[in-house]
C-alpha positions in Angstrom: 0.9 -8.7 5.4 3.4 -7.8 8.4 2.1 -4.5 8.4 -0.4 -1.6 10.2 -1.6 0.6 7.9 -4.0 3.4 8.7 -4.1 5.5 5.2 -2.3 4.1 1.8 0.4 6.3 2.3 1.9 5.0 6.3 2.8 1.7 7.0 4.7 0.0 9.9 6.8 -2.7 9.4 8.3 -4.7 12.1 11.3 -7.0 11.6 14.3 -8.7 13.4 17.8 -9.9 13.7 18.5 -13.0 15.1 19.8 -12.2 18.7 16.5 -12.5 20.5 13.6 -13.6 18.2 11.6 -14.1 21.7 11.3 -10.1 22.2 10.7 -9.2 18.8 7.8 -12.0 18.9 6.5 -10.0 22.0 6.8 -7.0 20.7 5.0 -7.5 17.8 2.2 -9.0 19.9 2.0 -5.6 21.6 1.6 -4.0 18.3 -0.6 -6.6 16.9 1.5 -6.9 13.8 3.6 -9.5 12.6 7.1 -9.6 11.8 8.5 -9.0 8.5 10.0 -12.6 7.1 13.7 -12.1 6.2 16.1 -14.7 5.5 19.3 -13.9 7.0 21.9 -16.5 7.5 25.4 -16.8 7.9 28.4 -18.0 5.2 30.7 -20.4 5.5 33.4 -17.9 6.0 31.4 -15.9 8.9 29.5 -13.0 6.0 26.2 -12.6 7.3 23.3 -11.9 4.2 20.0 -10.1 5.0 17.2 -9.9 2.8 13.4 -9.2 3.0 10.6 -11.9 1.8 8.5 -8.5 0.6 8.3 -5.2 -0.3 9.2 -2.7 2.2 8.9 0.4 -0.5 7.8 3.4 1.1 7.1 1.9 4.1 8.0 2.9 8.1 10.7 0.1 9.2 11.5 -0.8 12.8 14.7 -2.6 13.1 14.8 -4.4 16.5 18.2 -5.9 16.9 19.7 -7.0 20.3 23.3 -7.4 21.4 24.4 -10.2 23.3 27.4 -12.1 23.2 29.0 -12.3 19.6 28.0 -8.8 19.9 30.2 -7.5 16.7 28.6 -10.1 15.3 24.6 -8.9 15.7 26.0 -5.3 14.9 27.7 -6.3 11.5 24.1 -8.1 11.1 21.8 -5.0 12.4 24.3 -2.2 9.9 23.5 -5.3 6.8 19.7 -5.1 7.8 19.5 -1.3 7.4 21.2 -1.2 4.3 19.2 -3.6 2.3 16.3 -1.8 3.7 17.4 1.7 2.3 17.9 -0.1 -1.2 14.9 -1.4 -1.0 13.6 2.0 -0.7 12.1 1.8 3.1 10.7 5.7 3.8 11.9 5.8 7.1 14.7 3.1 8.9 14.3 2.9 12.8 17.2 1.2 14.7 15.2 -0.4 17.9 18.5 -1.1 20.1 17.0 -1.8 23.6 20.8 -2.6 24.7 23.6 -0.4 22.9 26.5 -1.9 21.8 29.8 -0.4 23.0 27.9 2.3 25.4 30.5 2.0 28.2 32.6 3.2 25.8 31.2 6.6 25.8 34.3 8.8 26.7 38.0 8.9 26.6 39.1 7.9 30.3 43.1 7.7 28.9 44.8 8.7 25.6 44.7 7.0 22.6 41.4 5.6 23.8 38.2 5.6 21.6 35.0 6.6 21.9 33.3 3.5 20.4 29.9 4.5 21.5 30.4 7.3 18.7 31.2 5.5 16.6 28.6 2.7 16.8 26.2 5.7 16.2 28.0 7.0 12.9 28.0 3.5 11.6 24.5 3.4 12.2 24.4 7.0 10.3 26.2 5.7 7.5 24.1 2.5 6.9 21.2 4.6 6.8 19.0 4.8 10.0 17.1 7.9 10.3 16.4 7.4 13.9 17.3 5.0 17.1 15.0 4.0 20.0 17.1 2.1 22.7 16.5 1.7 26.5 18.9 3.0 29.4 21.6 4.2 27.9 25.0 3.7 30.1 24.9 7.9 29.8 22.3 10.0 28.5 25.2 12.1 26.5 25.2 9.4 24.1 21.8 10.9 23.1 24.1 13.5 21.0 26.0 11.3 19.1 23.6 10.1 16.7 22.7 12.7 14.0 19.1 12.6 14.2 16.3 11.8 16.7 17.3 9.3 19.5 14.4 8.2 21.6 15.6 7.3 25.1 13.3 4.6 27.2 13.6 3.9 30.5 13.3 0.5 32.7 13.4 1.8 36.0 9.6 2.9 36.0 8.9 -0.9 35.2 11.0 -2.5 37.9 10.3 0.2 40.2 6.7 -0.9 40.3 7.3 -4.4 40.7 9.6 -4.4 43.6 7.2 -1.6 45.1 4.8 -4.6 45.0 7.2 -6.5 47.2 8.7 -4.6 49.6 7.4 -2.1 52.1 8.6 1.5 50.9 8.8 2.8 54.0 11.9 0.8 55.0 13.5 1.4 51.6 16.8 3.0 50.5 17.5 3.1 46.6 21.4 2.3 46.3 23.6 3.5 43.8 26.5 1.3 42.9 28.5 4.6 42.5 28.7 8.4 42.4 27.9 8.2 38.4 24.3 6.6 39.0 22.7 9.0 42.1 20.7 10.9 39.3 18.9 7.5 38.1 18.6 6.9 41.9 16.9 9.8 42.7 14.2 8.4 40.0 13.9 5.5 41.8 13.5 6.7 45.0 10.8 9.5 43.4 9.0 6.2 42.1 8.9 4.3 45.4 7.7 7.3 47.6 11.0 9.3 48.2 12.8 6.7 49.9 16.1 8.0 51.0 19.4 7.5 48.8 22.7 5.7 49.6 25.8 5.1 47.2 28.7 2.3 47.5 32.3 4.4 47.1 34.3 1.9 44.4 37.6 2.2 43.2 38.1 1.0 39.3 41.8 0.6 37.6 41.1 1.8 34.5 43.7 -0.5 32.9 41.9 -3.7 34.0 38.0 -4.3 32.3 35.3 -5.6 34.7 36.6 -4.9 37.8 35.9 -2.9 40.6 36.6 -3.2 44.5 33.6 -1.9 46.1 34.9 0.0 49.5 31.9 1.5 51.9 28.3 3.1 52.4 27.5 6.1 52.3 23.9 6.8 53.5 21.6 5.1 56.1 20.8 1.2 54.9 21.2 -0.4 58.7 18.0 -2.6 59.1 16.6 -1.3 56.0 16.1 -3.1 52.9 18.6 -2.2 50.4 17.6 -1.5 46.4 21.0 -1.9 44.7 20.5 -0.8 41.0 22.5 -0.3 38.0 22.3 -0.1 34.1 23.8 -3.2 33.4 25.1 -6.3 35.1 28.1 -8.1 33.4 30.4 -10.3 35.0 28.7 -9.2 38.4 31.8 -8.7 40.2 31.1 -4.7 41.0 27.4 -6.0 42.0 28.5 -8.7 44.4 30.6 -6.7 45.5 28.1 -4.0 46.6 25.8 -6.5 48.3 28.7 -7.6 50.6 29.6 -4.2 51.6 25.8 -3.2 52.0 24.9 -6.5 54.5 28.2 -5.4 56.0 26.7 -1.9 57.0 23.8 -3.9 58.4 21.3 -4.0 55.6 18.6 -6.1 56.6 18.0 -6.9 52.7 19.1 -6.5 49.5 17.3 -6.3 45.8 19.0 -5.7 42.4 17.8 -4.3 39.8 19.1 -3.8 36.6 17.7 -3.5 33.1 20.6 -5.3 31.2 21.2 -8.6 32.0 24.7 -9.1 30.2 25.8 -12.0 32.5 29.2 -13.0 30.9 30.5 -15.8 32.9 30.9 -15.8 36.1 27.9 -13.6 36.7 25.2 -16.0 37.3 27.3 -17.9 40.0 28.3 -15.0 41.9 24.7 -13.4 41.8 22.7 -16.8 42.8 25.8 -16.7 45.9 25.7 -13.2 46.7 23.6 -13.5 49.4 20.6 -11.1 47.3 17.1 -11.8 48.5 16.0 -11.4 44.6 17.5 -10.3 41.5 15.2 -8.2 39.1 16.2 -7.5 35.6 14.5 -6.7 32.1 14.8 -9.3 28.8 16.3 -6.5 26.7 18.8 -9.1 26.2 18.6 -12.8 26.0 19.3 -15.1 28.6 19.5 -18.6 28.3 18.4 -21.2 30.8 22.2 -21.9 31.6 22.4 -18.2 33.2 19.2 -18.5 35.0 18.9 -18.9 38.6 16.4 -19.5 41.4 16.1 -15.6 42.7 15.8 -14.1 39.1 13.1 -12.4 38.1 13.1 -11.2 34.5 10.1 -9.0 33.5 9.5 -8.0 29.7 10.1 -4.9 28.3 8.7 -5.3 25.3 5.5 -3.5 26.4 7.8 0.0 27.0 9.3 -0.9 23.0 5.9 -1.7 21.7 4.6 2.1 22.9 7.3 3.5 21.6 7.3 2.2 17.9 3.8 3.0 18.2 4.3 6.8 19.3 7.0 7.4 16.7 5.1 6.0 13.8 2.0 7.9 14.8 3.9 10.9 15.4 3.2 10.8 19.4 5.3 11.5 21.9 7.8 9.0 23.5 8.3 11.2 26.2 4.8 11.3 27.7 5.4 7.7 27.9 7.9 7.9 30.9 5.8 11.5 32.8 8.1 13.6 30.7 11.7 12.5 31.5 12.6 10.7 28.6 
C-alpha cells in the first residue's frame, strides 16, 4: 500500500498529477512511501479522467501537481483529482502546488481586471480541498485567498545556502529585480551574513505582458558579485536586462537565483547569453532537456516539500522549518 500508517486512525497517502512525475517520485522517496496508483488519461476531446486504483477512505491525502505549460490542463486535472478524492471519502485533502497557478494575477492593476489567483483558491476550495501547501508565492497576500490553512514554503534557504558555498560572502551584494521584492532580498541578505542590498529600477507597460525594461541600479555593486534574485523566471527578459544593467554598473559577476523556472521561450537562450556566471533554480517545475543550458544549476525542492507534508500530517509546525518565518 502507498501509505504511511502510525495508528489505525491516521494514514498518509501521496498522489500526483501527470505534470511533474519526477518531483513526485522524489518527494515520495523522501517520505519513505510510494505514490498512490492513479488511473489518469485524456479523452479524445480533451476531457480528463482520474480514478484512484486503491481506497482512500478515511485517509490524509496529499495531491501534488505542478503547473508547467499547458497550465490550464494541469489545473483542471488537479481539480478533478480533488473531486475524485472527496467522493472517495478521503478524511482530509491537501493541495500541494509547489508553483501556484495564476499567482501574478493577485490584484487589480487596472479597472475590469480579474484577480485570478483568488479564483484558483476558490476553485480548490469548491472542489473539496481542505488545505494548500505552496512554495514562494508571488505575493504573500495569496495566503489569504484560500478559506483554510495555507502553508507557505520558501525556496530561498536552499538557494542561498548553495550560493553561499560558491562565493565569498564578503564580496556579495543581494539585488532585487524591482522594489517589490526588497523584503525577500533582506531575508537573503540575512542568510548570507548581512550582505548589502541593491535593486534595479525598471518600468513596465501594464498593457503588454512579459515585458519590463530595466533602467538603473540603486545600491553598491561595483567590483562585487551580484546575487540577482526573483521568485520566478518566465521569458527571462527582465532578468537578462537586469544582468546587463548590473554589468554596466561594474558588477564583477552576476549569479541569478529563482525558485520557479517557468522558462517560456526564449528564456533559455536569453539566460544562456545574458552574461550571468550561473543561473540557480529549483525543480518546482519540470525543465525539459531543450531548455537546459551549460551554466544552469537545478536544486531539488523535494526535501522541503516532504518535510512540510510530514509536519502537516503529524500536526507539527511548518513554521519551524524556516526559523519561524513561514
